[in-house]
Structure formats: C-alpha cells, structure tokens
C-alpha positions in Angstrom: -30.6 -26.6 -7.2 -30.9 -25.7 -10.9 -28.4 -22.9 -10.3 -25.8 -25.2 -8.9 -26.3 -27.6 -11.8 -26.0 -24.8 -14.4 -22.8 -23.4 -12.6 -21.3 -26.9 -12.6 -22.0 -27.3 -16.3 -20.5 -23.9 -17.1 -17.4 -24.7 -15.0 -16.9 -28.0 -16.8 -17.3 -26.4 -20.2 -14.9 -23.7 -19.2 -12.3 -26.3 -18.2 -12.8 -28.2 -21.4 -12.3 -24.9 -23.3 -9.0 -24.5 -21.6 -7.7 -28.1 -21.6 -8.8 -29.1 -25.1 -6.8 -26.6 -27.1 -3.7 -27.1 -25.0 -4.0 -30.9 -25.5 -4.4 -30.5 -29.2 -1.4 -28.2 -29.5 0.8 -30.4 -27.4 -0.1 -33.6 -29.2 0.3 -32.0 -32.6 3.8 -30.6 -31.6 4.7 -34.0 -30.2 3.5 -35.7 -33.3 5.9 -33.6 -35.4 8.8 -35.5 -33.7 7.1 -38.9 -33.3 4.6 -39.9 -36.0 3.0 -42.6 -33.8 1.3 -40.0 -31.7 -2.3 -39.2 -32.8 -2.8 -35.6 -33.7 -5.5 -33.3 -35.3 -3.2 -31.1 -37.4 0.3 -31.2 -38.7 0.8 -27.9 -40.5 4.5 -27.0 -40.5 3.6 -23.3 -40.2 1.7 -24.1 -37.0 4.6 -26.1 -35.6 7.1 -23.3 -36.4 4.7 -20.8 -34.8 4.5 -22.9 -31.6 8.3 -23.2 -31.4 8.7 -19.5 -32.1 6.3 -18.5 -29.4 7.9 -20.9 -27.0 11.3 -19.5 -27.8 10.0 -15.9 -27.2 8.4 -17.0 -23.9 11.6 -18.8 -22.8 13.7 -15.7 -23.6 11.3 -13.4 -21.7 11.4 -15.7 -18.7 15.2 -15.8 -18.7 15.5 -12.0 -19.1 13.0 -11.4 -16.3 14.8 -13.9 -14.0 18.2 -12.2 -14.7 16.7 -8.8 -14.1 14.9 -9.8 -10.9 17.8 -11.7 -9.4 20.4 -9.0 -10.2 18.2 -6.2 -8.7 17.6 -8.3 -5.6 21.4 -8.8 -5.2 22.1 -5.1 -5.7 19.4 -4.1 -3.2 20.6 -6.6 -0.6 24.2 -5.4 -1.0 23.1 -1.8 -0.6 21.0 -2.6 2.5 24.0 -4.4 4.0 26.4 -1.6 3.4 24.1 1.3 4.4 21.1 0.5 6.5 22.7 -2.1 8.8 26.1 -0.3 9.2 24.8 3.2 10.0 21.9 3.9 12.4 19.0 5.8 11.0 18.9 7.9 14.1 21.3 9.8 16.2 22.1 7.4 19.1 23.3 10.2 21.4 20.1 12.1 20.9 18.1 8.9 21.3 19.4 8.4 24.9 18.6 12.1 25.7 15.1 11.7 24.2 14.5 8.6 26.3 15.5 10.5 29.5 13.3 13.5 28.5 10.2 11.3 27.7 10.7 9.3 30.9 10.8 12.5 33.0 7.8 13.8 31.1 5.8 10.6 31.8 6.9 10.6 35.5 5.5 14.1 36.0 2.4 13.5 34.0 1.3 9.9 35.1 3.4 9.1 38.2 6.7 7.2 38.6 7.5 4.2 36.4 7.2 1.6 39.2 3.7 2.9 40.1 2.6 2.8 36.4 3.9 -0.7 35.8 2.5 -2.2 39.0 -0.9 -0.6 39.2 -3.7 -2.9 38.0 -5.9 -0.2 36.5 -5.2 3.5 35.8 -7.7 6.1 34.8 -6.3 8.9 32.8 -7.8 12.2 33.7 -8.9 14.5 30.8 -6.2 17.0 31.6 -3.6 14.3 31.4 -4.4 13.5 27.7 -1.6 14.4 25.3 -2.0 17.0 22.7 -1.5 16.0 19.1 2.1 17.2 18.6 3.1 17.5 22.3 6.0 15.0 22.2 7.5 16.5 19.0 7.2 19.9 20.6 8.9 18.6 23.7 11.8 17.3 21.6 12.0 20.5 19.6 12.1 22.6 22.9 15.0 20.4 24.1 16.8 20.5 20.7 16.4 16.8 20.3 14.4 16.7 17.1 16.4 14.8 14.4 13.8 15.4 11.8 14.4 18.7 10.1 
C-alpha cells in the first residue's frame, strides 16, 4: 500500500515538473503581448529566446514534412512504374514450375483430388522433403529464375 502511495506521489510530482515550466513559459510569452495576463518573468531576452526556438522548431518541422512527403511521392511513383507494371518473376517459367511441382506432389503424395478430400493423411518418413529438394527440382528442369 505504501509503495502505491509513493508511486502516486512521484507521478504527481513528475507531472508538476513537466506542466509547471510549460505553463510559466506560455503565460510569460502571452503576457509580452497582453499585459493583463499574470506572469512570473518578463525578460525580453527570454521572450526572444522562446520565439527563436519556436522559429527553429517550426522550420525543422516544415523541412522534415517536405522531405518526408517528397520521398513518399517519389517512392510511390517508382513503385507504380516498376513493380506493378513488370512482374518480378518469369510468368512462362511460373506456369512450367506449377506443372512440375504438381507432378512431383502427385508422385510423392497421391493425386490432387485424393489429397484434398482425405480427412487425415500421415506422411511417411521417406516422403519428407529434403531441405533444397524443390530448388534442385527446378534447377534440374532449368526453371530456376534465381541466379
């Protein structure tokens, strides 16, 4: 129970340490334009410093936004021109690979209709695939697009 009370007090003090300086700075800056606003300090150097830092942060935000938006537009145009117009694989070899792999599975595990309609199928140890067996099958049939 004491731990929770201590954690709550530390959290409240932490939020006060964040909110209080921000409030003092905002009211002091606001008071430089309207003298009716209560403020703690009114040093002109401090006001100029706040405006200077605000200007730098605004400039940084605008430059980051321009950079991010322009690179996003460039990347989207590049993707539209290249990736979506040209397939990233050879479509003729893709059809041949599908035929080769279908024949391979038919020999190894039975025909497609049987495989899709059987409720359970136990794979025998000799039916397990080797690590690079399909890549080797494609290479043997000259259907390997990755060189």
